[in-house]
NUPA-74230 format. One line per 5 residues: their letters; for each residue x, y, z of C-alpha. Coordinates in steps of 0.02 Angstrom, whole numbers, plus 50000, padded with zeros to 5 digits. Layout:
REM NUPA-74230
a	X/Y/Z; ...
END
This chain:
REM NUPA-74230
xxxxx	50302/50755/50913; 50137/50836/50957; 49990/50745/50881; 49840/50846/50832; 49689/50734/50854
xxxxx	49536/50748/50746; 49379/50824/50819; 49260/50705/50910; 49123/50633/50798; 48968/50738/50781
xxxxx	48790/50680/50755; 48701/50794/50632; 48520/50834/50674; 48456/50760/50511; 48528/50590/50557
xxxxx	48461/50585/50733; 48282/50544/50680; 48319/50379/50594; 48437/50276/50488; 48587/50180/50551
xxxxx	48742/50288/50568; 48927/50255/50591; 49086/50347/50635; 49196/50387/50485; 49338/50494/50426
xxxxx	49277/50623/50300; 49363/50753/50190; 49269/50883/50089; 49417/50951/49990; 49590/50906/49932
xxxxx	49738/50959/50037; 49917/50904/50070; 49907/50923/50261; 49802/50787/50342; 49768/50894/50495
xxxxx	49682/51023/50384; 49568/50914/50278; 49520/50759/50379; 49384/50757/50510; 49297/50624/50612
xxxxx	49108/50629/50602; 48953/50523/50598; 48875/50478/50432; 48742/50359/50367; 48802/50180/50354
xxxxx	48820/50140/50169; 48702/50022/50077; 48783/49881/49980; 48762/49851/49794; 48713/49679/49729
xxxxx	48895/49626/49702; 48958/49695/49868; 48967/49643/50049; 48954/49754/50202; 49107/49732/50311
xxxxx	49117/49783/50493; 49291/49858/50490; 49406/49807/50632; 49564/49884/50560; 49628/49980/50409
xxxxx	49801/50038/50356; 49893/50189/50289; 50008/50188/50138; 50080/50317/50020; 49927/50304/49910
xxxxx	49823/50365/50058; 49910/50533/50047; 49893/50541/49856; 49705/50517/49867; 49691/50642/50009
xxxxx	49796/50774/49922; 49737/50740/49744; 49919/50743/49687; 49993/50724/49564; 49850/50797/49462
xxxxx	49829/50647/49344; 49753/50555/49494; 49604/50670/49481; 49586/50634/49296; 49590/50447/49334
xxxxx	49418/50459/49412; 49451/50509/49591; 49371/50681/49573; 49426/50839/49483; 49385/50977/49606
xxxxx	49352/50876/49763; 49372/50693/49815; 49244/50578/49736; 49259/50465/49888; 49275/50578/50040
xxxxx	49378/50450/50139; 49554/50401/50081; 49563/50232/50168; 49574/50081/50053; 49647/49927/50142
xxxxx	49545/49842/50277; 49511/49686/50378; 49348/49645/50465; 49193/49536/50477; 49059/49515/50344
xxxxx	48895/49588/50406; 48784/49573/50253; 48798/49501/50077; 48727/49573/49916; 48610/49470/49806
xxxxx	48745/49434/49676; 48894/49422/49793; 48972/49250/49809; 49115/49167/49901; 49084/49241/50074
xxxxx	48945/49238/50203; 48898/49339/50357; 49021/49309/50498; 49171/49273/50385; 49333/49359/50433
xxxxx	49401/49445/50277; 49530/49568/50212; 49532/49668/50053; 49526/49832/49959; 49384/49957/49947
xxxxx	49341/50141/49952; 49318/50230/50120; 49402/50104/50235; 49428/50228/50378; 49255/50196/50449
xxxxx	49157/50074/50557; 49080/49993/50403; 49130/49982/50220; 49058/49912/50059; 49178/49793/49972
xxxxx	49164/49707/49804; 49192/49520/49816; 49321/49525/49676; 49431/49630/49792; 49404/49526/49948
xxxxx	49473/49365/50021; 49465/49267/50182; 49583/49337/50313; 49745/49240/50343; 49707/49126/50490
xxxxx	49871/49165/50578; 49851/49355/50577; 49755/49474/50688; 49637/49597/50605; 49766/49734/50627
xxxxx	49902/49632/50544; 49786/49578/50403; 49734/49758/50367; 49916/49798/50330; 49923/49673/50188
xxxxx	49804/49708/50042; 49874/49852/49938; 50057/49839/49990; 50058/49649/49984; 49976/49640/49812
xxxxx	50094/49771/49742; 50245/49678/49807; 50183/49510/49742; 50150/49576/49568; 50317/49670/49564
xxxxx	50415/49513/49611; 50315/49377/49523; 50242/49459/49368; 50352/49606/49320; 50519/49560/49399
xxxxx	50490/49377/49352; 50602/49329/49498; 50668/49151/49494; 50767/49045/49615; 50952/49088/49619
xxxxx	50935/49263/49549; 51012/49415/49631; 50878/49543/49673; 50904/49721/49735; 50760/49806/49824
xxxxx	50775/49995/49844; 50661/50058/49982; 50657/49892/50073; 50596/49959/50240; 50429/50031/50180
xxxxx	50261/49947/50166; 50285/49875/49991; 50472/49849/50015; 50454/49746/50174; 50335/49628/50083
xxxxx	50445/49624/49927; 50598/49568/50025; 50503/49421/50098; 50415/49371/49937; 50577/49376/49837
xxxxx	50657/49264/49969; 50506/49147/49957; 50540/49136/49770; 50719/49082/49805; 50812/49242/49767
xxxxx	50968/49312/49849; 50906/49480/49910; 51004/49640/49936; 50902/49776/50021; 50932/49964/50023
xxxxx	50871/50065/50172; 50923/50199/50298; 51036/50168/50447; 50896/50163/50576; 50802/50026/50482
xxxxx	50944/49904/50449; 50900/49786/50591; 50719/49772/50537; 50763/49737/50356; 50890/49606/50407
xxxxx	50762/49525/50523; 50637/49497/50381; 50765/49397/50283; 50872/49509/50174; 51038/49425/50134
xxxxx	51130/49590/50116; 51079/49759/50185; 51146/49918/50106; 51143/50081/50205; 51117/50212/50070
xxxxx	51201/50344/50179; 51363/50246/50176; 51364/50146/50014; 51309/50186/49837; 51224/50030/49769
xxxxx	51249/50098/49592; 51439/50110/49603; 51457/49971/49474; 51537/49845/49592; 51383/49734/49603
xxxxx	51255/49692/49472; 51083/49618/49495; 50965/49514/49389; 50815/49611/49452; 50800/49783/49533
xxxxx	50638/49837/49615; 50647/50025/49640; 50514/50059/49770; 50581/50205/49869; 50714/50292/49767
xxxxx	50733/50431/49642; 50895/50377/49560; 50922/50415/49377; 50891/50275/49254; 51074/50276/49206
xxxxx	51121/50239/49388; 50996/50098/49402; 51052/50023/49237; 51232/50023/49298; 51179/49908/49441
xxxxx	51082/49793/49324; 51150/49646/49225; 51149/49665/49035; 50988/49563/49024; 50918/49615/49192
xxxxx	50747/49685/49236; 50709/49851/49319; 50536/49873/49394; 50497/50049/49454; 50365/50035/49588
xxxxx	50387/50204/49674; 50514/50342/49677; 50409/50497/49693; 50448/50681/49679; 50352/50833/49737
xxxxx	50295/50873/49560; 50111/50916/49552; 50091/50862/49371; 50200/50708/49353; 50266/50669/49527
xxxxx	50402/50552/49462; 50297/50474/49324; 50413/50555/49195; 50553/50436/49247; 50436/50288/49226
xxxxx	50386/50348/49053; 50568/50365/49003; 50599/50187/49061; 50458/50122/48950; 50521/50220/48800
xxxxx	50701/50162/48820; 50667/49979/48857; 50633/49918/48677; 50802/49980/48618; 50916/49898/48746
xxxxx	50949/49724/48815; 50885/49767/48987; 50698/49767/49024; 50643/49929/49105; 50465/49965/49159
xxxxx	50333/50000/49287; 50154/49946/49319; 49990/49987/49405; 49944/49857/49534; 49794/49747/49493
xxxxx	49673/49736/49640; 49598/49562/49634; 49540/49422/49747; 49652/49290/49666; 49812/49380/49713
xxxxx	49745/49418/49887; 49724/49230/49907; 49902/49202/49842; 49972/49323/49971; 49865/49238/50105
xxxxx	49944/49071/50060; 50119/49144/50078; 50072/49216/50247; 49990/49058/50312; 50143/48957/50257
xxxxx	50252/49067/50368; 50354/49136/50224; 50285/49313/50234; 50226/49420/50380; 50172/49602/50387
xxxxx	50288/49720/50480; 50187/49839/50590; 50273/50000/50644; 50134/50086/50742; 49948/50071/50775
xxxxx	49830/50219/50790; 49645/50235/50834; 49523/50299/50703; 49527/50471/50783; 49713/50486/50743
xxxxx	49715/50448/50557; 49789/50621/50525; 49931/50586/50647; 49967/50420/50561; 49977/50503/50390
xxxxx	50089/50639/50461; 50206/50508/50535; 50217/50425/50365; 50252/50591/50278; 50395/50623/50399
xxxxx	50482/50469/50326; 50503/50374/50488; 50394/50223/50450; 50464/50047/50451; 50337/49932/50372
xxxxx	50154/49978/50394; 50044/50092/50497; 49879/50018/50557; 49716/50105/50606; 49609/50012/50733
x	49421/50039/50730
END
């Protein structure tokens, strides 16, 4: 596949006279094609607020949310505070790992020189401002590139398994979309909680999913997991678009369904309608059906770090791209070929 690289960074004349600058990805408008809206340029290095730290970014990562922020779709994303007509934060990167350069007056828990990972706005850049309540020390056994793959996908998987799936030892758990960023973490975290895990993925990704610990791997091209032959205590639907009736057929009478993903091309709802139907139906049946919005917080980052440092969880890295090829990384993800995570090195 031909990769269209972003233009080399430019140095505007009004920056040349003074002020520290950095290389960053920038977008001025929403658009669904990364090649059309993302550019590499030089901008002023941001100043931290009192509760923030300045992180020298060594690596960032791409996930499905990267595209949503870039495209501004579905439209409710814009209403949620990300900008109505154009992106409020003109850089869609959010997960990073790096070294603390400076600490705000009210920021606590980290100091200059600390190696950290976390969640912020505008992570596709040489420097980023990060709130300390969305930051944690980097897992000691991971490189910066590996650590950058963790924050958003790892937190989402942890909260899906622990809080909303309420997975316990001995339960049977089905993970639909097990080969993606969230799914690859969810398989490992569910195993760490003592579950028997069945994982649904495509033919080309079976070996990877089996390698991260899935007890059973279901090739969706060959087997319908909702054929009624097997039932599960918990289903995490991360990468599917199956009807609720199909998912319920694969669930035990008192089982839990957690819809984490399952997107459509709809500009207004984008699959959210299925999640809303699950919430409306759940109070009237024995099964618990629902979804959630991931909570971005330092405590859960630390919990994921502990799982990683214990050897129970490890990020799966598919490919690594330089900062100049963020558009190519997003395009690769959109083509549906990703196994695990895509990392941007800076």
